C-alpha positions as CSV (number, residue, x, y, z in Angstrom):
1,M,0.0,0.0,0.0
2,L,2.8,2.4,0.9
3,A,4.6,1.7,-2.4
4,L,1.4,2.3,-4.3
5,V,0.9,5.7,-2.5
6,A,4.5,6.6,-3.3
7,L,4.1,5.8,-7.0
8,V,0.9,7.8,-7.3
9,A,2.5,10.8,-5.4
10,G,5.4,10.8,-7.9
11,V,8.3,10.0,-5.5
12,P,11.4,9.6,-7.6
13,R,12.6,6.1,-8.2
14,M,16.0,4.6,-9.0
15,T,16.2,3.7,-12.7
16,R,18.9,1.9,-14.7
17,H,21.0,4.0,-17.1
18,Q,20.0,3.6,-20.7
19,P,22.8,3.8,-23.3
20,N,22.6,6.4,-26.1
21,T,21.0,5.2,-29.3
22,P,22.5,6.3,-32.6
23,Q,19.5,8.6,-33.0
24,D,20.4,10.4,-29.8
25,I,24.0,11.3,-30.9
26,V,24.8,14.6,-32.6
27,A,28.1,14.5,-34.5
28,P,30.5,17.4,-33.7
29,Q,31.4,19.5,-36.7
30,Q,34.5,18.1,-38.2
31,P,36.8,19.5,-39.6
32,K,36.5,23.2,-38.9
33,T,38.0,25.6,-41.4
34,V,38.5,29.3,-40.6
35,S,39.7,31.8,-43.3
36,A,41.5,34.6,-41.5
37,G,43.1,37.0,-44.0
38,S,46.1,35.5,-45.8
39,L,46.0,32.3,-43.8
40,T,43.4,29.5,-43.6
41,M,43.3,27.3,-40.5
42,T,41.7,23.8,-40.6
43,S,41.4,21.9,-37.3
44,R,40.2,18.4,-36.5
45,L,40.2,15.8,-33.7
46,S,41.3,12.2,-34.1
47,H,38.3,11.2,-32.1
48,P,35.2,13.3,-32.4
49,F,33.5,10.8,-30.1
50,I,35.1,9.6,-26.9
51,S,34.2,6.9,-24.4
52,L,33.6,7.6,-20.7
53,G,36.6,8.1,-18.5
54,R,40.0,9.5,-19.3
55,Q,40.9,9.5,-23.0
56,D,43.9,10.3,-25.2
57,L,43.2,12.1,-28.5
58,F,45.1,14.2,-31.0
59,A,44.3,17.6,-32.5
60,T,45.7,18.5,-35.9
61,I,45.8,22.1,-37.2
62,D,46.7,22.8,-40.8
63,L,47.7,26.2,-41.9
64,R,47.8,27.2,-45.5
65,A,49.0,30.6,-46.9
66,M,47.2,32.2,-49.8
67,E,48.8,32.1,-53.2
68,V,50.3,35.3,-54.4
69,P,49.2,35.9,-58.0
70,G,52.1,35.5,-60.4
71,Q,54.4,34.6,-57.5
72,Q,56.2,37.9,-58.0
73,R,58.4,38.4,-54.9
74,G,58.9,41.7,-53.2
75,P,62.2,43.3,-52.1
76,V,64.2,41.7,-49.3
77,N,66.7,43.0,-46.9
78,L,69.1,40.0,-46.6
79,A,72.1,39.1,-44.6
80,M,74.1,36.0,-45.6
81,V,76.2,34.7,-42.7
82,I,78.8,32.1,-43.8
83,D,80.9,29.9,-41.6
84,R,84.5,29.9,-43.0
85,S,86.2,28.1,-40.1
86,G,88.9,25.6,-40.7
87,S,86.5,22.8,-41.1
88,M,84.9,24.5,-44.1
89,S,88.2,24.6,-46.0
90,G,88.5,23.2,-49.5
91,F,85.4,21.9,-51.3
92,K,82.8,23.1,-48.8
93,L,83.9,26.7,-48.7
94,N,84.4,26.8,-52.5
95,Q,80.9,25.5,-53.0
96,A,79.5,28.0,-50.4
97,K,81.2,30.9,-52.3
98,Q,79.8,29.6,-55.6
99,A,76.3,29.5,-54.1
100,A,76.8,33.0,-52.7
101,R,77.7,34.2,-56.2
102,Q,74.6,32.7,-57.7
103,L,72.5,34.3,-54.9
104,V,73.9,37.7,-55.9
105,G,73.0,37.0,-59.5
106,Q,69.3,36.3,-58.4
107,L,69.0,39.6,-56.6
108,L,66.9,42.5,-57.9
109,P,68.1,46.1,-57.8
110,T,65.5,46.7,-55.0
111,D,67.0,43.9,-52.8
112,R,69.6,44.6,-50.3
113,L,72.4,42.2,-49.2
114,A,75.0,42.2,-46.5
115,I,77.7,39.5,-46.4
116,V,79.2,38.2,-43.2
117,H,81.8,35.5,-42.8
118,Y,83.1,34.2,-39.5
119,G,85.7,31.9,-38.0
120,S,87.3,33.0,-34.7
121,D,86.7,36.6,-35.9
122,V,84.1,38.2,-38.1
123,K,84.5,40.0,-41.4
124,S,81.7,41.7,-43.3
125,L,80.6,43.8,-46.2
126,D,78.0,46.4,-45.3
127,G,74.5,45.9,-46.8
128,M,73.9,47.6,-50.1
129,L,71.2,47.6,-52.8
130,A,71.9,45.0,-55.5
131,T,72.5,47.4,-58.4
132,T,74.8,46.3,-61.2
133,A,77.8,48.2,-59.7
134,N,77.2,46.9,-56.2
135,K,76.8,43.3,-57.4
136,E,80.4,43.6,-58.8
137,K,81.5,44.7,-55.3
138,M,79.7,41.8,-53.7
139,L,81.2,39.3,-56.1
140,T,84.7,40.6,-55.5
141,Y,84.2,40.4,-51.7
142,I,83.0,36.8,-51.9
143,D,86.1,35.9,-53.9
144,G,88.2,37.1,-51.1
145,I,86.6,34.9,-48.4
146,W,89.2,32.5,-46.9
147,D,89.1,29.7,-44.3
148,D,90.5,30.3,-40.9
149,G,89.9,29.8,-37.2
150,G,87.2,28.3,-35.0
151,T,83.4,28.6,-35.2
152,N,82.1,31.8,-33.5
153,I,78.4,31.5,-34.6
154,G,77.2,34.0,-32.0
155,A,79.5,36.8,-33.4
156,G,78.4,36.0,-36.9
157,L,74.7,36.3,-35.9
158,S,75.3,39.6,-34.1
159,T,77.1,41.1,-37.0
160,G,74.4,40.0,-39.5
161,R,71.7,41.4,-37.2
162,D,73.4,44.8,-36.9
163,L,73.9,45.1,-40.7
164,L,70.2,44.3,-41.3
165,L,69.0,46.8,-38.7
166,T,70.6,49.8,-40.5
167,A,67.9,49.5,-43.2
168,K,65.2,47.3,-41.5
169,S,62.6,50.1,-41.6
170,D,62.8,50.4,-45.3
171,F,61.8,46.8,-46.0
172,K,58.7,44.7,-45.1
173,V,60.9,41.5,-45.1
174,N,64.2,41.2,-43.3
175,R,66.0,37.8,-43.4
176,L,69.2,36.3,-42.0
177,I,70.5,33.1,-43.6
178,L,73.1,31.3,-41.5
179,I,75.3,28.5,-42.9
180,S,77.5,26.4,-40.8
181,D,79.3,23.0,-40.9
182,G,80.4,22.7,-37.3
183,Q,79.8,23.1,-33.6
184,P,80.2,26.5,-31.9
185,T,83.7,26.5,-30.4
186,E,84.3,30.1,-29.6
187,G,82.5,33.1,-28.2
188,V,79.0,32.1,-27.0
189,V,78.7,28.3,-27.2
190,E,75.8,27.4,-24.9
191,F,72.6,26.1,-26.5
192,E,70.3,28.2,-24.4
193,A,72.3,31.4,-24.9
194,L,72.6,31.0,-28.7
195,T,68.9,30.1,-29.0
196,A,68.0,33.2,-26.9
197,Q,70.2,35.3,-29.2
198,V,68.2,34.1,-32.3
199,R,64.9,34.7,-30.4
200,D,66.0,38.3,-29.7
201,I,66.8,38.7,-33.4
202,R,63.3,37.5,-34.3
203,N,61.7,39.8,-31.8
204,I,63.1,42.8,-33.6
205,G,61.5,41.7,-36.9
206,V,64.3,39.7,-38.5
207,S,63.6,36.0,-39.4
208,V,66.5,33.5,-39.3
209,S,67.0,30.5,-41.6
210,S,69.7,27.9,-40.7
211,I,71.5,25.6,-43.1
212,G,73.7,22.8,-41.9
213,V,76.3,21.4,-44.3
214,G,78.1,18.1,-43.9
215,D,77.9,15.7,-41.0
216,D,79.5,17.5,-38.0
217,F,77.2,20.4,-37.3
218,N,74.9,20.5,-34.2
219,E,71.5,19.8,-35.9
220,R,69.6,20.2,-32.6
221,L,71.0,23.8,-32.4
222,M,70.4,24.6,-36.0
223,E,66.8,23.3,-35.8
224,A,66.2,25.4,-32.8
225,F,67.5,28.5,-34.6
226,A,64.9,27.9,-37.4
227,E,62.1,27.3,-34.8
228,V,62.7,30.4,-32.7
229,G,63.8,32.4,-35.7
230,A,60.6,31.7,-37.7
231,G,62.6,30.8,-40.7
232,A,63.5,27.5,-42.4
233,Y,65.9,24.6,-41.7
234,A,68.0,22.7,-44.3
235,Y,70.4,19.8,-44.0
236,L,72.8,19.4,-46.9
237,Q,75.2,16.4,-47.2
238,D,77.5,18.5,-49.4
239,A,77.7,22.2,-50.3
240,S,76.9,21.7,-53.9
241,Q,73.2,21.9,-53.0
242,L,73.6,25.4,-51.4
243,A,72.7,27.4,-54.5
244,A,69.3,25.8,-54.8
245,I,68.6,26.3,-51.1
246,F,69.6,29.9,-51.2
247,Q,67.3,30.5,-54.1
248,K,64.4,28.7,-52.4
249,D,64.9,30.8,-49.2
250,L,65.2,34.0,-51.1
251,N,61.9,33.3,-52.9
252,A,60.2,32.3,-49.7
253,A,61.3,35.5,-48.0
254,G,60.3,37.6,-51.0
255,T,56.7,36.2,-51.2
256,Q,55.9,36.3,-47.5
257,V,52.3,36.9,-46.6
258,A,52.3,36.4,-42.9
259,R,54.8,36.8,-40.0
260,N,54.7,36.7,-36.2
261,V,52.4,33.7,-36.6
262,S,51.3,31.9,-33.4
263,I,48.6,29.6,-32.2
264,T,47.4,29.7,-28.6
265,F,45.6,26.7,-27.2
266,R,43.2,27.6,-24.4
267,V,42.8,24.4,-22.5
268,P,39.9,24.3,-20.1
269,K,39.7,22.4,-16.8
270,G,39.1,18.7,-17.4
271,A,41.5,18.6,-20.4
272,Q,45.3,18.6,-20.6
273,L,47.6,19.4,-23.4
274,Q,50.4,16.9,-23.0
275,R,52.6,18.2,-25.7
276,V,52.8,19.8,-29.1
277,L,54.8,17.3,-31.2
278,G,57.9,18.6,-32.9
279,Y,58.0,22.0,-31.1
280,S,60.4,22.4,-28.2
281,Q,60.0,26.1,-27.7
282,V,56.4,26.5,-26.4
283,S,55.2,28.8,-23.7
284,R,52.7,27.9,-21.0
285,R,50.8,30.0,-18.5
286,F,47.5,29.9,-16.7
287,D,44.5,32.2,-17.0
288,G,42.0,31.3,-14.3
289,D,41.1,27.6,-14.7
290,S,42.4,27.5,-18.3
291,E,46.0,26.8,-19.4
292,L,47.2,28.8,-22.3
293,V,49.9,27.1,-24.5
294,T,51.4,29.2,-27.3
295,V,53.3,27.8,-30.2
296,A,55.3,30.2,-32.5
297,L,55.2,29.2,-36.1
298,P,57.4,30.1,-39.1
299,D,56.8,33.1,-41.3
300,F,54.5,32.0,-44.2
301,A,55.4,32.5,-47.9
302,S,52.9,32.2,-50.7
303,S,51.1,28.8,-50.7
304,Q,53.2,27.5,-47.8
305,Q,51.7,24.8,-45.6
306,E,52.5,23.8,-42.0
307,R,50.8,21.4,-39.6
308,V,50.6,21.3,-35.8
309,V,49.8,18.0,-34.0
310,A,48.9,18.2,-30.3
311,H,48.3,15.4,-27.8
312,F,45.5,15.9,-25.3
313,T,43.9,13.9,-22.5
314,V,40.3,14.6,-21.6
315,D,37.7,13.4,-19.1
316,G,34.4,12.1,-20.4
317,N,32.0,12.0,-17.5
318,V,28.4,11.8,-18.8
319,A,27.3,10.1,-22.0
320,G,25.7,12.4,-24.6
321,Q,27.5,15.5,-23.4
322,A,30.0,17.7,-25.3
323,V,33.5,18.0,-23.8
324,D,35.6,21.1,-24.6
325,V,39.1,20.0,-25.6
326,S,40.6,23.4,-26.5
327,S,39.9,26.7,-28.2
328,L,42.4,27.9,-30.8
329,D,43.5,31.5,-31.2
330,L,45.5,32.2,-34.4
331,E,47.3,35.5,-34.5
332,Y,49.7,37.0,-37.0
333,T,50.8,40.0,-39.0
334,D,49.1,39.9,-42.4
335,L,51.6,41.5,-44.8
336,V,49.1,41.6,-47.7
337,A,46.5,43.6,-45.7
338,D,49.2,45.3,-43.5
339,A,47.2,44.5,-40.4
340,Q,47.1,42.3,-37.3
341,T,44.8,39.4,-38.0
342,H,43.0,37.0,-35.7
343,G,41.1,33.7,-36.2
344,E,39.4,31.4,-33.7
345,A,38.1,27.9,-33.6
346,R,36.9,25.5,-30.9
347,L,37.6,21.8,-30.6
348,S,35.1,19.7,-28.7
349,A,34.3,16.0,-28.6
350,M,31.0,14.1,-27.7
351,T,30.9,11.5,-25.0
352,T,29.2,8.2,-25.7
353,D,28.9,4.8,-24.0
354,Q,28.9,3.0,-27.4
355,V,32.4,1.8,-28.4
356,K,31.2,1.3,-32.0
357,V,30.3,4.9,-32.3
358,V,33.8,6.0,-31.1
359,M,35.5,3.6,-33.5
360,D,33.3,4.3,-36.6
361,N,33.7,8.1,-36.3
362,R,37.4,8.3,-36.0
363,D,38.8,11.0,-38.3
364,K,40.9,9.3,-41.0
365,D,43.1,12.2,-41.8
366,A,43.7,13.2,-38.1
367,I,44.5,9.5,-37.3
368,V,47.1,9.4,-40.1
369,F,48.6,12.8,-39.2
370,A,48.9,11.7,-35.5
371,A,50.5,8.4,-36.4
372,R,53.0,10.2,-38.5
373,A,53.9,12.7,-35.8
374,R,54.2,10.0,-33.1
375,A,56.5,8.0,-35.4
376,A,58.5,11.2,-35.9
377,D,59.1,11.2,-32.1
378,N,60.5,7.7,-32.3
379,A,62.6,8.7,-35.3
380,A,64.1,11.7,-33.4
381,K,65.0,9.4,-30.5
382,A,66.5,6.9,-33.0
383,A,68.7,9.7,-34.3
384,E,69.9,10.4,-30.8
385,S,70.7,6.7,-30.3
386,L,72.7,6.7,-33.5
387,Q,74.6,9.7,-32.2
388,Q,75.5,7.7,-29.1
389,G,76.5,4.7,-31.2
390,N,73.6,2.5,-30.1
391,V,72.5,1.1,-33.5
392,A,70.3,-1.7,-32.1
393,E,68.2,0.8,-30.1
394,A,67.9,3.1,-33.1
395,K,66.6,0.2,-35.2
396,R,64.2,-0.9,-32.5
397,L,62.7,2.6,-32.2
398,I,62.2,2.8,-36.0
399,Q,60.6,-0.7,-36.1
400,A,58.2,0.3,-33.3
401,N,56.6,2.8,-35.7
402,R,55.0,-0.1,-37.6
403,V,52.4,-0.3,-34.8
404,F,51.3,3.3,-35.4
405,F,51.1,2.9,-39.1
406,D,49.2,-0.4,-38.8
407,E,46.6,1.3,-36.5
408,A,46.3,4.1,-39.0
409,S,45.9,1.7,-41.9
410,E,43.0,0.0,-40.1
411,V,41.1,3.4,-40.1
412,A,42.3,5.1,-43.3
413,G,43.3,2.2,-45.5
414,A,46.8,0.9,-46.4
415,P,47.4,3.5,-49.2
416,A,47.1,6.3,-46.7
417,V,50.4,5.2,-45.0
418,D,52.2,3.5,-47.9
419,G,54.6,6.5,-48.1
420,D,55.2,6.3,-44.3
421,M,56.0,2.6,-44.4
422,K,58.4,3.2,-47.3
423,N,60.2,6.0,-45.3
424,M,60.4,3.7,-42.3
425,N,62.0,0.9,-44.4
426,D,64.3,3.3,-46.0
427,M,65.5,4.5,-42.6
428,L,66.1,0.9,-41.5
429,G,68.0,0.2,-44.7
430,G,70.1,3.3,-44.3
431,I,71.0,2.4,-40.8
432,E,72.0,-1.1,-41.9
433,K,74.2,0.3,-44.8
434,A,75.9,3.1,-42.8
435,K,79.5,2.1,-42.4
436,G,81.7,4.0,-40.0
437,E,81.2,7.1,-37.9
438,E,80.8,9.6,-40.8
439,E,78.1,7.7,-42.6
440,G,76.4,7.1,-39.3
441,R,76.3,10.9,-38.6
442,A,74.9,11.6,-42.1
443,M,72.2,9.0,-41.5
444,Q,71.3,10.5,-38.2
445,K,70.8,13.9,-39.8
446,Q,68.7,12.5,-42.6
447,I,66.4,10.8,-40.0
448,R,66.0,14.1,-38.1
449,T,65.2,16.0,-41.2
450,Q,62.5,13.5,-42.2
451,A,61.1,13.6,-38.6
452,R,60.7,17.4,-39.0
453,R,58.5,16.9,-42.1
454,D,56.5,14.2,-40.4
455,Y,55.9,16.4,-37.4
456,G,54.2,18.8,-39.8
457,L,57.1,21.3,-40.4
458,M,56.7,20.8,-44.2
459,G,57.1,24.2,-45.7
460,S,59.9,25.3,-43.4
461,T,62.1,22.2,-43.9
462,Y,64.1,22.3,-47.2
């Protein structure tokens, strides 16, 4: 009788949880594309639907620069900083000088060039417009460069910066190209101090590209220069490729459409950004309950593409509810519109208690991009193992990538990762064939360069 009275009175009763049905589920918008001035940002999650509990997922953000009609480049204020230490003697320095001559030949009368060469000391030719008469002076100066001394990279960078600053306000684009074949041995030699020096150069409006030649330079340092300097990185096994790289970097600088580019992830409570793969120089701070993680990206030339892959963990508590993963804030200086430009997007996932819904709605592209970036992590570690002489560990790390690509293949199909599998096998074959310390160092640098591209640093890796 009491139970009947309670029922009639409407007293709440305990009920069993009913799982979502497919009809209850609203798919999150995926991918999201935002056009903001000269850049277009496309973002997506590897898992638009997540299960209950703590979950790992990956966000991929693709940035594409607009195409400049006719690809006609604008004037550039350029400083070419050449290592002429003793290790550059002979073929390498001769090839560097030949590449410098070809660069001079590509300059327009509206371009400006300063030439710096350094060993233990620094010599330089003041910047001047590339008129016919001035080009003759530049070529004569290049012919007189000789090899001598240690490797004072810091002094070379400072001199290049100072020569650019004298005319910086007259140009929209100011670029320093550093070439080195060795480790810093004189002056400032610490990684953090040299990286901070390049960051300061970038902060005054000059981008820095770094080119490593041979098998003895510090690739970790040169990669960091390109990252904090917002320029490009190149590894060349021999100096004969320098002319093509100089031309590529000149064209990239001359067709810039965006600089001071950054993405800030605003990560709410309940989500965590574990890391941004491939970027070592990120800044983190808190704003209330949210963590703000900012990634500085390269300057963008016409049609340039870069990708950012970020690893998140999130908590799914109630089925059928949206979970905020992160908001995205894109900021940059639009050189076409001559204005500060801003774009926003929000990444969110939907919780469900149906595993099939989670698996069936995985984003194929994001899964492949994430697998590639995770494999790049292993490749970078393999390069470090090679540097330490541990060939067996390097091979194990590369072979472990098969798991990532097999998982991606199940979602996106085997053709989607055929190129990745080939790169993996090529790395293993290269490690096997490398004989001696010199070939091992060369292989190590090839692996690191491929890892940069696989992280998503595509347009800024030559």
